[in-house]
N, C-alpha and C positions, 0 to 999 in steps of 0.2 A: 504494499499499500504506499510506502514512503516513496517509491519510485514514481508511482502515479501522481502523487501530490506535487512533485517537482516538475512533472512532465508538462510541456506546453500543449494545451489542447485548444483546438479551434472552437470559439464560442458558438453556441447554437447548433452543435452537431449532436447526434444521438450519443456518442461516447462521452461528450462534455456533459450533457443532460444527466446521464447515468452517474457520472462522477459527482455532480452537484447534489442529486437526490440521495446518494449514499453518504454525503457529508465529507467527501474526499477532497474538496476544494477549500481554499481559505474562507473564513467566515465572511469577509467583506464581499468576495465574489459571489458566494452562495446567497447572501441576502440581497445585494444590490442588483446583480445580473439575473439571479433567479426570480426576483420579484418584478423589477422594473424593466430589465432588458427583454424578458419574455413578453411583458405587457405591450411592447412595441408591435408584437405579432397578433396576440389574442384580443387586445382591446379594440383595434379597428374592425376585426372580424365580428366581434360581439356587438359593436355599435351598428354595423351594417345589418346584421341579423335582426336587430331590434327595430329598425325602420323599414325593412323590406316587408312586403305583404306575404309573410310566411307564418306558419303556426307558432304560437308562443313556446310550444314544446321544443323547437329546434334550438333557440337561444337558451332555453331552460336546461337542455341537456349539456350544452357547452358550459353554462354557469355551474352546473353540478360537477362536471369534470374539473373545472378550474377550482372549485372548492376543495376537491380531493387533492389536486396538485398542490394547493396552498398548505394543506394539512401535511402532506409528504415534505414539502419545503420547510415547514416549521420544524419537523423532526431533524431535517438535515442541517438547519441553522443551529439547532441545539447541539448536534453532534460534530459540527465542523470545527476542527482544531488545527489543521496543518497551516504552515506559513507564519504569518505575523501573529504573535500572541494578542488576543483580544481581551480587553477589560470586561469583567463580568457584567457591568452595567450596560455596555453596548450590546452584549450577547442577549441580555434579558430584554432590551428594547427591540432588538431584531426579532426575537421570538414572539413578543407581544404584537408587533406590527404585522408580522406574517400571519399569525393566528387571526388577527382582526380582519385581514384581507380574506381569509378563509370564511370567516363568519358573514362577511358582506356578500361574497359569491353564493354562499348557501342561502342567504335571505333572498337574493335576486332569484335564484333557481326556485325557491319555494313560492315566491310571488308570481313567477311566470307560469308555474305549473298550476297554481290556484286560479290564475286568470284564464287558462285554457280549459278549465273543467266546466 
């Protein structure tokens, strides 16, 4: 695992995403790129699905998937240790913010599924 943490991985590839979700990347990369870098892809898609004339279930499924992703990312942020040592306060803040993102996506999914019923 030590070799993998020092390895240069190309961002947004399946190998990189796997390393992030295992907590094998530095905490800063796991939090910032895992949360906001990936949002550069899924937020425009979610916004388009919300305004297009499609069933609410379709963006609801995406929001539910994103809630699950955020929960996995929360665990990854909690376990990420390689690289630069991270003060415990920043780690707690990263875990809290990522968990809040998961709750927001879950609430969005719930409201979309309730609206389509």
